[in-house]
TIBA-278255 format. One record per residue (C-alpha): residue number from 0; residue in one letter; x, y, z. Coordinates in steps of 0.1 Angstrom, whole numbers. Layout:
N
nr,rest,xx,yy,zz
NUM,a,X,Y,Z
...
//
This chain:
395
nr,rest,xx,yy,zz
0,m,2,2,1
1,t,17,33,-7
2,k,13,60,13
3,p,1,95,5
4,k,30,123,9
5,g,34,161,1
6,r,-5,175,-5
7,g,-23,143,0
8,r,-11,139,38
9,i,-22,177,42
10,a,-54,171,23
11,r,-61,142,53
12,a,-50,165,80
13,i,-73,188,70
14,a,-99,164,62
15,i,-92,148,101
16,g,-93,183,112
17,g,-123,191,95
18,g,-144,161,112
19,l,-136,174,151
20,a,-157,202,152
21,a,-184,185,172
22,l,-158,170,198
23,g,-135,201,203
24,a,-110,199,175
25,v,-79,210,193
26,g,-85,186,222
27,a,-94,156,200
28,l,-69,160,177
29,g,-43,163,210
30,a,-57,136,225
31,g,-55,112,187
32,a,-19,123,186
33,t,-9,113,224
34,l,-24,80,221
35,a,-5,76,186
36,r,28,85,200
37,r,24,63,230
38,a,17,34,204
39,v,53,34,189
40,e,75,53,215
41,p,96,30,230
42,d,93,30,269
43,r,119,56,285
44,l,111,57,319
45,v,111,22,343
46,d,79,29,365
47,t,81,17,403
48,p,45,9,412
49,v,63,-17,437
50,e,74,-5,475
51,v,91,-32,496
52,r,79,-26,529
53,g,92,-51,549
54,l,117,-80,547
55,v,108,-111,574
56,q,129,-139,581
57,e,107,-167,592
58,g,128,-197,600
59,d,152,-207,569
60,r,129,-188,542
61,t,125,-143,539
62,l,90,-132,532
63,i,90,-104,518
64,v,61,-73,525
65,l,52,-53,490
66,r,29,-28,481
67,g,19,-14,447
68,e,6,-19,417
69,q,1,-60,410
70,a,21,-71,437
71,d,-8,-93,441
72,l,-10,-109,411
73,p,-14,-148,415
74,g,17,-170,409
75,q,54,-164,411
76,y,72,-136,393
77,s,105,-116,391
78,f,109,-80,409
79,v,128,-58,393
80,f,143,-31,419
81,d,166,-2,418
82,g,163,2,384
83,p,175,-24,362
84,d,208,-37,388
85,g,182,-56,416
86,h,163,-89,405
87,a,149,-112,431
88,r,122,-142,424
89,l,92,-144,446
90,g,70,-170,451
91,p,30,-169,451
92,v,10,-145,476
93,l,10,-161,507
94,d,-11,-135,526
95,e,-29,-100,519
96,r,-33,-75,550
97,s,-50,-41,539
98,d,-26,-26,510
99,d,5,-53,520
100,v,14,-82,502
101,i,30,-112,515
102,r,52,-134,494
103,e,85,-157,494
104,v,118,-142,483
105,l,128,-174,465
106,s,162,-161,456
107,v,180,-127,449
108,e,202,-129,417
109,r,214,-94,419
110,g,207,-62,440
111,d,203,-54,476
112,l,168,-60,484
113,r,162,-41,513
114,v,129,-23,532
115,g,123,10,512
116,a,137,-6,478
117,r,113,3,448
118,g,107,-16,416
119,r,80,-34,394
120,i,67,-70,391
121,t,78,-87,361
122,g,69,-121,341
123,w,105,-125,333
124,w,121,-153,357
125,f,156,-153,338
126,t,180,-130,341
127,e,203,-146,319
128,p,203,-176,290
129,e,230,-195,311
130,q,204,-201,336
131,l,188,-226,322
132,g,218,-249,324
133,l,221,-257,284
134,r,248,-245,264
135,v,244,-208,247
136,e,268,-188,219
137,r,259,-150,219
138,i,258,-143,185
139,s,253,-109,162
140,y,233,-112,130
141,p,230,-87,101
142,t,192,-68,100
143,e,188,-47,72
144,l,200,-17,97
145,g,231,-30,113
146,p,241,-58,135
147,a,216,-69,165
148,e,229,-91,193
149,a,212,-123,200
150,w,217,-160,221
151,i,218,-195,205
152,i,203,-217,227
153,h,208,-252,224
154,p,192,-284,234
155,r,208,-315,250
156,r,195,-335,220
157,a,190,-314,195
158,r,170,-327,159
159,k,186,-322,130
160,r,178,-287,114
161,r,149,-276,134
162,w,152,-239,150
163,a,135,-215,167
164,v,133,-180,168
165,h,122,-163,199
166,v,109,-130,195
167,h,98,-104,231
168,g,75,-78,231
169,r,69,-41,229
170,g,95,-26,252
171,a,107,-59,272
172,p,143,-73,270
173,p,153,-105,255
174,e,149,-121,289
175,e,115,-117,287
176,t,114,-154,261
177,l,135,-175,282
178,r,102,-190,297
179,g,95,-203,264
180,i,132,-221,257
181,a,127,-255,282
182,p,91,-269,265
183,l,112,-266,229
184,a,153,-275,243
185,r,130,-307,255
186,a,117,-313,223
187,g,154,-305,204
188,i,146,-277,188
189,t,176,-250,191
190,s,167,-219,201
191,l,178,-183,187
192,v,162,-153,207
193,i,169,-118,192
194,s,171,-84,199
195,y,153,-62,173
196,r,154,-24,161
197,n,152,1,191
198,d,164,-27,215
199,p,196,-21,235
200,g,221,-40,218
201,a,204,-35,181
202,p,203,-10,156
203,i,180,23,163
204,g,145,23,141
205,a,132,50,118
206,h,124,80,134
207,r,135,56,163
208,r,99,45,171
209,y,84,11,168
210,g,65,0,134
211,i,42,-19,158
212,g,52,-55,143
213,i,56,-48,109
214,a,93,-32,109
215,e,100,-55,130
216,s,91,-87,113
217,r,123,-77,89
218,d,146,-84,115
219,v,125,-115,126
220,d,135,-125,84
221,a,169,-119,93
222,a,169,-139,122
223,i,151,-166,102
224,a,181,-160,76
225,e,212,-169,103
226,a,194,-196,116
227,l,192,-211,79
228,h,230,-198,73
229,r,237,-219,106
230,g,222,-252,93
231,a,183,-247,102
232,e,163,-262,77
233,r,126,-253,93
234,v,122,-230,116
235,t,91,-219,144
236,l,87,-183,156
237,f,78,-181,191
238,g,63,-147,194
239,w,53,-126,232
240,s,29,-97,226
241,m,41,-74,197
242,g,67,-101,194
243,g,36,-116,184
244,t,26,-95,157
245,a,58,-91,137
246,s,59,-134,137
247,l,25,-138,123
248,i,38,-108,100
249,a,69,-131,91
250,a,48,-164,87
251,t,23,-150,65
252,g,40,-127,39
253,g,77,-122,54
254,a,109,-136,33
255,h,109,-169,42
256,t,74,-180,47
257,r,86,-215,26
258,v,107,-223,57
259,i,82,-216,91
260,d,65,-246,103
261,g,47,-234,131
262,l,38,-203,156
263,i,38,-202,191
264,l,16,-165,206
265,d,14,-159,239
266,s,-8,-128,242
267,p,0,-116,210
268,a,-14,-84,193
269,v,-31,-98,170
270,d,-55,-70,165
271,w,-40,-30,165
272,a,-68,-10,158
273,a,-90,-22,182
274,l,-61,-21,205
275,l,-56,12,207
276,r,-93,20,207
277,y,-96,-2,239
278,h,-70,18,256
279,a,-86,44,243
280,s,-113,36,263
281,l,-92,31,297
282,f,-89,61,296
283,h,-127,75,289
284,a,-118,88,254
285,p,-143,85,226
286,r,-143,58,201
287,s,-136,89,179
288,v,-99,97,189
289,a,-87,65,190
290,n,-99,69,157
291,i,-77,99,153
292,g,-51,83,164
293,i,-47,54,138
294,r,-55,77,108
295,l,-26,96,121
296,l,-5,68,122
297,d,-14,55,90
298,t,-11,87,72
299,g,25,89,88
300,l,11,123,101
301,i,26,111,134
302,r,56,94,128
303,g,65,57,135
304,g,90,29,126
305,e,77,27,90
306,p,90,58,73
307,d,51,60,52
308,g,27,53,79
309,i,15,18,94
310,d,-10,5,72
311,f,-35,-7,98
312,t,-50,-34,74
313,r,-26,-58,80
314,l,-35,-60,115
315,t,-62,-74,119
316,p,-74,-114,126
317,d,-94,-111,93
318,a,-62,-104,70
319,f,-38,-131,91
320,a,-67,-154,89
321,e,-64,-149,49
322,r,-29,-156,47
323,l,-23,-186,74
324,q,-6,-219,62
325,i,7,-233,89
326,p,-5,-244,127
327,v,-8,-220,150
328,l,-5,-220,192
329,i,-19,-189,212
330,h,-20,-186,251
331,a,-40,-161,259
332,s,-61,-150,290
333,t,-96,-135,298
334,g,-77,-117,327
335,d,-49,-101,303
336,t,-63,-62,308
337,f,-34,-49,285
338,v,-43,-66,253
339,p,-71,-82,252
340,c,-78,-120,241
341,a,-111,-109,217
342,g,-81,-110,186
343,s,-69,-141,194
344,e,-101,-153,197
345,r,-114,-141,167
346,l,-82,-154,147
347,a,-92,-191,163
348,e,-130,-185,150
349,l,-118,-178,117
350,r,-93,-207,113
351,p,-100,-234,135
352,d,-84,-257,108
353,v,-51,-245,120
354,v,-54,-225,155
355,q,-50,-245,188
356,l,-62,-213,218
357,r,-52,-222,249
358,l,-74,-198,265
359,q,-68,-195,308
360,t,-91,-176,330
361,r,-60,-160,350
362,g,-28,-141,342
363,e,-20,-106,330
364,h,-5,-95,298
365,v,24,-118,286
366,r,25,-137,324
367,l,2,-170,315
368,w,32,-185,324
369,n,38,-177,359
370,v,6,-184,370
371,a,7,-222,357
372,p,41,-230,346
373,e,35,-269,340
374,p,5,-268,320
375,w,21,-236,296
376,e,49,-256,294
377,r,35,-291,286
378,v,10,-276,258
379,t,37,-255,244
380,e,59,-289,243
381,e,34,-311,230
382,f,24,-282,197
383,a,61,-282,189
384,r,67,-317,189
385,a,33,-326,163
386,i,44,-292,140
387,p,46,-313,108
388,h,72,-314,79
389,p,65,-280,58
390,p,50,-304,29
391,w,69,-281,1
392,r,103,-286,15
393,g,100,-325,15
394,a,97,-355,43
//
């Protein structure tokens, strides 16, 4: 799709502005622009909504008292504190007292965990790939913008020429994906965990902004090329959140669709227009504000990671369903308040022949593993083992 430039963009801006009179044009346009920028700008600040209120030694275990946002999520989590310097693993909630939540400290990988420390609850469980107990190679791979860092994680018993590329979500580090390595390693699959544009250790993208999966899919293509160069014959894509969007795009229209044998997605962003409308609704903004933001990104009036604007028609369940040719496993949760599962449900409804939807009732965004690791890993491993060899590649 060719995006309008010059006069075309100005005309579209006038058309957008002209439709805002009844809403209060300046306010609605400003709100739409803010929503659009938030969708494509990498996060610059690390929020610290959780505070350590107490540390209690109880026999041979340490209990931590937390207060703040998502401190009470069900399951086991990492607590990242003191910026990126501190990391502790916390067990499930043991007790809640007023606004305080009590958990067990399972381990402290780095930093000084102390009363008064501030941080956030995350789904990441591993801080380094070596913690998986598998052989790791740290490499860089070439992308269209320059070299990007990556890890190759080798299973103990590799299945010949079977690889997977793991793609993290928007604003998250590659460590996010390490929860998905073990079930694939047990299936004998070699894993390539990548960074991509705008990550530390990777090139800066266009305008220093995200392409909400479209631009990033070309880095996924480059990672697949690296796996092929190193001996892969078939590649499974494993995407998280916006990494799921990038994986879907690479699998349905990328440069290496013929070697992609399957998709595994956790909390994927499947319908971006609906997602922006949902986030606008959280602030009680009318639907028209989200539509303005979408049009501003689509036309390139608000710059994203695609120089000519972001084509939202490519980022819908219907568009993906039309082109899917390989099996897909989706982990999604009705408890996801950041990327609602409706897009995943719609994709599964449209393509029940290839999409397996594992829908759970508890689990925040990309934190499904943390609530119930065993079933998450079991289903993932079973799916990975059962992916057939792409028929066009021969037996």
